C-alpha positions in Angstrom: -12.6 -26.8 1.6 -9.9 -27.4 -1.1 -7.7 -24.7 -2.5 -9.8 -24.1 -5.7 -13.0 -23.6 -3.6 -11.0 -21.2 -1.3 -9.8 -19.2 -4.3 -13.5 -18.8 -5.3 -14.1 -17.5 -1.8 -11.3 -14.9 -2.3 -13.2 -13.5 -5.4 -16.6 -13.6 -3.6 -15.2 -11.7 -0.6 -13.4 -9.2 -2.8 -16.6 -8.4 -4.7 -18.6 -8.1 -1.5 -16.0 -5.7 -0.1 -16.1 -3.5 -3.2 -19.9 -3.3 -3.0 -19.8 -2.2 0.6 -17.0 0.4 0.0 -18.9 1.8 -3.0 -21.7 2.8 -0.6 -19.4 5.4 0.9 -16.7 6.0 -1.7 -17.8 7.1 -5.1 -15.5 6.2 -8.0 -11.8 5.5 -7.2 -12.3 1.9 -8.4 -8.6 1.4 -9.3 -7.5 2.9 -5.9 -9.8 0.5 -4.0 -8.6 -2.5 -6.0 -4.9 -1.7 -5.4 -5.5 -1.2 -1.7 -7.3 -4.5 -1.4 -4.5 -6.3 -3.4 -1.9 -4.9 -1.0 -3.9 -6.0 2.0 -4.4 -9.6 0.7 -0.7 -9.6 -0.3 0.4 -8.7 3.2 1.8 -5.4 2.0 1.7 -1.7 3.0 0.6 1.1 0.7 1.4 4.8 0.3 -1.5 6.9 -1.0 -0.4 10.1 -2.7 -2.9 12.8 -3.6 -4.0 16.4 -2.9 -6.2 17.2 0.1 -9.9 16.5 0.0 -9.9 13.3 -2.1 -11.3 11.2 0.8 -8.1 9.2 1.4 -8.8 9.1 5.2 -12.4 8.1 4.7 -11.4 5.4 2.2 -9.0 3.8 4.7 -11.5 4.0 7.5 -14.2 2.4 5.3 -11.9 -0.4 4.3 -11.2 -1.1 8.0 -14.9 -1.3 8.7 -15.5 -3.9 5.9 -12.6 -5.9 7.2 -13.9 -5.7 10.8 -10.5 -4.8 12.1 -9.3 -2.3 14.7 -8.4 1.1 13.1 -6.0 3.7 14.3 -5.3 7.1 12.7 -2.0 8.9 13.4 -1.7 12.5 12.3 2.0 13.1 11.6 3.4 16.4 12.7 6.9 17.9 13.0 7.0 17.5 16.8 5.8 13.8 16.8 8.3 11.5 18.6 8.7 7.7 18.2 7.2 7.1 21.6 4.1 8.9 20.5 3.3 6.2 18.0 4.9 3.1 19.6 4.0 3.8 23.2 6.0 4.3 26.4 6.8 3.0 29.8 4.8 4.5 32.6 5.4 4.3 36.3 2.4 2.7 38.0 1.0 3.1 41.5 2.8 -0.1 42.5 6.1 1.6 41.6 6.7 -0.7 38.6 7.0 0.3 35.0 4.5 -0.9 32.6 4.3 -0.5 28.8 1.4 1.6 27.6 0.8 0.7 23.9 0.6 3.5 21.4 -1.7 3.9 18.3 0.6 1.6 16.3 -1.0 -1.4 18.0 -4.0 -1.7 15.6 -4.7 -3.9 12.6 -5.1 -1.0 10.2 -2.9 2.1 10.8 -3.5 5.2 8.8 -0.3 7.3 8.9 -1.7 10.6 7.8 0.8 12.9 6.0 3.9 10.7 6.7 6.2 13.3 5.1 5.3 15.9 7.8 7.2 14.2 10.6 11.0 14.0 11.2 13.1 11.0 9.9 13.4 9.5 13.5 9.7 9.0 13.8 9.4 7.9 10.2 12.1 5.3 10.8 10.2 4.0 13.9 7.1 3.4 11.8 9.0 1.8 8.9 10.8 -0.6 11.3 7.5 -1.7 12.7 6.2 -2.2 9.2 9.1 -4.4 8.3 9.4 -6.4 11.6 5.7 -6.3 12.5 6.9 -5.8 16.1 8.3 -2.9 18.2 11.2 -2.9 20.7 11.2 -0.5 23.6 13.3 -0.6 26.9 14.8 -3.9 25.8 11.5 -5.6 25.3 9.9 -6.7 22.1 6.1 -6.5 21.5 4.4 -8.2 18.6 1.9 -6.1 16.6 -1.6 -7.5 16.0 -2.1 -9.7 13.0 -3.1 -8.9 10.3 -1.2 -5.6 10.3 -1.3 -3.0 7.6 0.1 0.6 7.3 -1.7 2.8 4.8 0.2 6.0 4.7 -0.9 9.2 2.9 1.4 11.9 1.5 0.5 15.3 0.1 2.4 16.0 -3.2 2.0 19.8 -2.8 3.1 22.2 0.0 6.6 20.6 0.3 7.8 23.4 2.6 8.4 22.0 6.1 8.2 18.4 5.0 10.6 15.5 5.3 10.4 13.4 2.0 10.9 9.7 2.5 14.2 8.5 1.0 14.0 5.9 -1.8 15.3 3.2 0.4 12.5 3.8 2.9 9.9 4.1 0.1 10.9 0.6 -0.9 9.1 -0.7 2.3 5.8 0.1 0.7 4.4 -2.5 -1.7 2.3 0.0 -3.6 2.5 3.7 -4.3 -1.1 4.6 -5.2 -1.9 7.8 -6.9 -5.3 9.2 -5.9 -6.6 11.4 -8.6 -9.4 13.9 -8.9 -12.9 12.4 -9.5 -14.6 12.8 -12.9 -17.3 15.4 -13.4 -20.1 12.9 -12.9 -18.4 11.3 -9.8 -17.9 14.7 -8.2 -21.6 15.6 -8.8 -22.5 12.4 -7.0 -20.0 13.1 -4.2 -21.5 16.6 -3.6 -25.1 15.2 -3.6 -24.4 12.4 -1.1 -22.2 14.5 1.3 -24.5 17.5 1.5 -27.7 15.6 2.3 -28.9 13.6 5.3 -28.1 10.3 3.7 -26.1 8.0 6.1 -24.7 4.8 4.6 -23.9 1.9 7.0 -20.9 -0.3 6.0 -21.1 -3.9 7.0 -18.2 -6.2 7.9 -17.8 -8.8 5.1 -14.6 -10.6 6.2 -12.9 -11.6 9.4 -9.3 -11.3 10.6 -9.0 -15.1 10.4 -10.2 -15.2 6.8 -7.7 -12.4 5.8 -4.8 -14.4 7.3 -6.0 -17.6 5.6 -6.4 -15.8 2.2 -2.9 -14.3 2.6 -1.4 -17.8 3.0 -3.6 -19.2 0.2 -2.4 -16.5 -2.3 1.2 -17.3 -1.6 0.6 -21.0 -2.4 -0.8 -20.1 -5.9 1.6 -21.7 -8.6 3.2 -19.4 -11.1 4.6 -20.4 -14.5 8.4 -19.9 -15.0 7.8 -17.6 -18.0 5.7 -15.3 -15.8 8.4 -15.1 -13.1 11.1 -14.5 -15.8 8.9 -11.7 -17.3 8.6 -10.0 -13.9 12.3 -10.2 -13.2 13.0 -9.0 -16.8 10.9 -5.9 -16.3 12.7 -5.0 -13.1 16.1 -5.8 -14.6 15.5 -3.5 -17.6 14.9 -0.6 -15.2 18.6 -0.7 -14.1 20.8 1.6 -16.2 24.1 0.0 -15.1 23.2 -3.5 -16.4 25.0 -4.6 -19.6 21.8 -5.3 -21.5 19.9 -2.2 -20.3 17.8 -0.7 -23.1 18.8 2.7 -24.5 15.9 4.6 -23.0 16.8 3.2 -19.5 20.3 4.5 -19.8 19.0 7.8 -21.1 16.2 8.5 -18.6 16.8 6.5 -15.4 19.4 7.2 -12.8 18.4 4.4 -10.4 16.4 1.2 -11.1 14.3 -1.1 -8.9 15.7 -3.8 -6.6 14.8 -7.5 -6.2 11.9 -6.6 -3.8 10.1 -5.1 -6.8 10.3 -8.5 -8.5 8.9 -10.3 -5.4 6.0 -7.8 -5.2 5.2 -8.1 -8.9 4.7 -11.8 -8.5 2.8 -11.7 -5.2 0.7 -8.8 -6.5 0.0 -10.7 -9.8 -1.1 -13.8 -7.8 -3.6 -11.7 -5.8 -4.8 -9.9 -9.0 -5.5 -13.2 -10.6 -7.2 -14.7 -7.5 -9.6 -11.7 -7.4 -10.6 -12.5 -10.9 -11.2 -16.2 -10.2 -8.0 -17.4 -12.0 -6.0 -20.3 -10.6 -2.6 -18.9 -11.7 -1.4 -15.5 -12.8 -0.2 -14.6 -16.4 1.8 -11.8 -17.8 -1.3 -9.5 -18.0 -1.7 -9.8 -14.2 2.0 -8.7 -13.8 1.3 -5.7 -16.1 -1.8 -4.8 -14.1 0.2 -4.2 -10.8 3.4 -2.9 -12.4 2.6 0.9 -12.1 1.9 1.1 -8.4 4.8 -1.3 -7.6 7.5 0.4 -9.7 6.4 4.0 -9.5 8.4 4.7 -6.3 11.3 2.4 -7.0 12.6 4.0 -10.2 14.4 7.3 -10.1 14.3 9.5 -13.2 17.3 11.6 -14.1 17.5 15.3 -15.0 17.1 14.6 -18.7 13.9 12.7 -18.2 12.4 15.6 -16.2 13.7 18.2 -18.7 12.0 16.3 -21.6 8.8 15.7 -19.7 9.3 11.9 -19.7 6.9 10.7 -16.9 7.6 7.7 -14.7 4.3 6.1 -15.9 5.5 6.3 -19.5 8.8 4.7 -18.6 7.1 1.8 -16.7 4.9 1.2 -19.7 7.9 0.9 -22.0 9.5 -1.5 -19.5 6.5 -3.7 -19.4 5.9 -3.7 -23.2 9.5 -4.5 -24.1 
């Protein structure tokens, strides 16, 4: 199968996955799309939303359509790094052996990541970056493919440990999960308060995911598209000589080079899912919000004037 045929397969599998997910998850089309882009781009995602918006159910459903092992870790203030990585246990033969923790799964749901201390957060973020864990001087590879989909509650900040900007940068996407529309909520209530039971089928294998990840990285990108992506990120930095006036006025810290990399890989995946052989500027714009949302820090003046981060990103992409 040549690369053009393989790209058609990417689109077909993407559509099949959306159809299966829609059996359980009503609405949230944008959220589903962004999650699948991050998976095919070999990235991790942070889902931010109030309780009761089916974030956990969504991640579990996606894991079922992928046919991958799924693990859920409920983060709490007393959770230790060994609770997620695993620990050495003395066996009956008087030898230590490593018992793997819940991190050893293809899809890991890190529920309420901001509820656990920085030490445990750091252990998770290190595993996300290296795709391996080290304990007692030994290194253990995590299964491939490996994705961390973390959730964060934007309310009830008392007793939480917010992730620093440098650690947020490890997540490819910051996905905002919003309330459903009236019609969608009516449908949710009907389906969840009846005896209906929807079975979700596996539509893709681990081997296919790994193949698609490699294929997407091989997609060619025109120089003007790369320059546009780098320009968007560069305009977010208030200390640059050619920074726009609104950047100097409202932004205290801009995005780093990792944002430019993710804009291009995300645009490649967005294009492939639409059957395009190469991404254009519109594909970069389509993934800009979730990629830049957690990489740009507004200053006090922006907050005082009600200048939202989404509005600033829109101005950066339209410049």
